[in-house]
C-alpha positions in Angstrom: -1.4 54.5 62.4 0.8 51.8 63.2 1.9 49.8 59.8 -0.6 47.1 60.9 -3.9 48.9 61.0 -3.2 50.6 58.0 -3.1 47.8 56.2 -6.0 46.4 57.8 -7.7 49.2 57.1 -6.8 49.8 53.2 -7.7 46.8 53.1 -11.1 46.8 54.2 -11.8 50.0 51.9 -10.2 48.5 49.3 -12.0 45.5 49.1 -15.7 46.7 49.6 -18.4 45.6 47.5 -19.2 47.1 45.7 -16.5 49.5 45.6 -16.9 52.8 47.3 -14.6 55.8 46.6 -13.1 56.3 50.6 -10.7 58.9 52.1 -7.1 59.0 53.3 -5.8 62.0 55.3 -2.4 63.1 55.5 -0.8 64.2 58.3 0.6 67.3 55.8 -3.3 67.7 55.7 -3.1 66.9 52.0 -6.5 65.2 50.8 -6.2 61.4 48.6 -9.6 60.2 47.0 -9.8 56.3 46.3 -11.7 56.5 43.3 -11.1 53.0 42.3 -9.8 49.3 43.8 -7.1 48.9 41.7 -6.1 52.4 42.3 -3.8 52.0 44.6 -0.9 49.1 46.6 0.4 48.5 49.8 2.6 46.8 51.5 4.8 46.9 54.1 3.2 50.3 55.7 3.5 51.9 52.3 1.1 52.5 49.5 0.9 53.8 46.4 -2.0 55.9 45.0 -2.6 56.3 41.2 -4.3 59.8 40.1 -7.3 59.1 37.0 -4.6 61.4 34.9 -1.0 59.1 36.5 0.3 61.2 38.9 1.3 58.6 41.7 1.5 59.5 45.7 3.2 57.5 48.3 2.3 58.1 51.5 3.2 55.6 54.3 1.6 54.6 57.7 3.8 57.1 59.5 1.7 60.0 57.4 -1.6 58.9 57.4 -4.0 61.3 60.3 -7.4 59.0 59.1 -9.4 57.1 56.2 -12.6 58.3 55.8 -15.9 56.4 53.5 -18.1 57.7 51.2 -21.0 59.9 53.1 -23.1 57.6 52.0 -21.3 54.6 53.8 -20.3 56.2 57.1 -17.5 54.3 57.2 -14.4 55.1 59.9 -11.2 53.8 60.4 -8.0 55.8 61.3 
C-alpha cells in the first residue's frame, strides 16, 4: 500500500464519528482490530497500535494488505 493511501485510509477509519472498530490485514496474515481511536498513532507510513493489554504492534504501509470497516458499516479501503 502506498504511504499516502495508508495514512489517508487510517485517518478516515480512525476519525469516523461515532468511532467504529476496523481491521487492518497485514501481508504476514496477521489481523489487527483497532478498537479505539486513541489506540493508534500513524505518521510517515508507519503506525503503532496499542492493544488493551498494553502490547504495541508496529506496522508500515508496505506491510498492509487491506483495511476493512466493521461489518455494520460495509466500508472497505485497500
